[in-house]
Structure formats: structure tokens, C-alpha cells
C-alpha positions as CSV (number, residue, x, y, z in Angstrom):
1,M,-0.1,0.1,0.0
2,I,2.8,2.5,1.0
3,R,4.7,1.7,-2.4
4,K,1.3,2.5,-4.1
5,L,1.0,5.8,-2.4
6,R,4.3,6.8,-3.2
7,H,4.0,6.0,-6.9
8,Q,0.8,8.1,-6.9
9,E,2.6,10.9,-5.3
10,D,5.0,10.9,-7.8
11,R,2.7,10.7,-10.8
12,T,0.8,13.9,-9.1
13,S,3.8,15.9,-8.6
14,K,4.8,15.3,-12.2
15,L,1.4,17.0,-13.2
16,M,1.7,19.6,-10.9
17,V,3.4,23.2,-11.6
18,I,3.7,25.4,-8.6
19,H,4.3,29.1,-9.9
20,P,5.9,31.9,-7.9
21,A,4.3,33.2,-4.7
22,L,3.3,36.7,-4.3
23,A,3.3,38.0,-0.7
24,L,0.7,41.0,-0.2
25,S,1.2,43.7,2.6
26,N,-1.7,42.2,4.8
27,G,0.2,39.1,5.6
28,I,-1.5,36.9,3.0
29,T,0.7,35.1,0.3
30,L,-1.1,34.1,-2.9
31,V,0.5,30.9,-4.7
32,T,-1.0,29.6,-8.1
33,A,-0.7,26.1,-8.9
34,S,-1.6,24.3,-12.3
35,F,-2.6,20.5,-12.4
36,G,-3.1,18.1,-15.4
37,K,-1.3,17.1,-18.4
38,Q,-3.9,18.1,-21.2
39,D,-7.0,19.5,-19.6
40,K,-5.1,21.9,-17.1
41,T,-6.7,23.1,-14.0
42,D,-5.3,26.3,-12.4
43,I,-6.0,27.2,-8.6
44,V,-5.0,30.1,-6.3
45,L,-4.2,29.3,-2.9
46,F,-4.4,32.1,-0.1
47,L,-2.0,31.2,2.7
48,K,-1.1,32.9,5.7
49,L,1.9,32.4,8.0
50,E,1.1,31.4,11.6
51,H,3.4,30.3,14.4
52,D,3.1,26.7,13.8
53,G,3.7,27.0,10.0
54,W,1.5,28.1,6.9
55,K,-2.3,27.9,6.9
56,I,-4.5,27.6,3.8
57,I,-7.1,30.1,4.5
58,K,-8.9,29.9,0.9
59,V,-8.5,27.8,-2.2
60,D,-10.2,29.2,-5.7
61,D,-10.2,27.9,-8.9
62,V,-9.4,30.1,-12.2
63,L,-11.5,29.8,-15.2
64,P,-9.8,30.3,-18.5
65,Y,-10.4,33.7,-20.2
66,P,-11.8,33.8,-23.5
């Protein structure tokens, strides 16, 4: 089971692109990510640094513009 999970993580990481982060003045950091090989899905992660690490406060998808 562990070997299967590691293989799935490797495959997922090859299909995922994390783009550079943008830190805002209010302590929020935006990170965009793309998933997929042919049909890409783009998301925006809203993160906040807390005393015990990064906390995801919101995840939003980005629809393609015409």
C-alpha cells in the first residue's frame, strides 16, 4: 500500500506546477498552481503564516479567459 501511495505522489507531482508566490502587505501570500497534462486546472491558494507554519485560508479555481 505504501509503495502504491508513493507512486501516486510521484505521478501527481509530475502533473503539478507551482508558480512563484506573491506576498501581499496584509500578511497573505498568494500561490498559483496548475494541475493536469492536457486538461489543465489552475487554482489560487491564499496562505497565511502562523506560529506553527503556513495555513491555507482559501482555495479558488481560475477559469480560463476567452
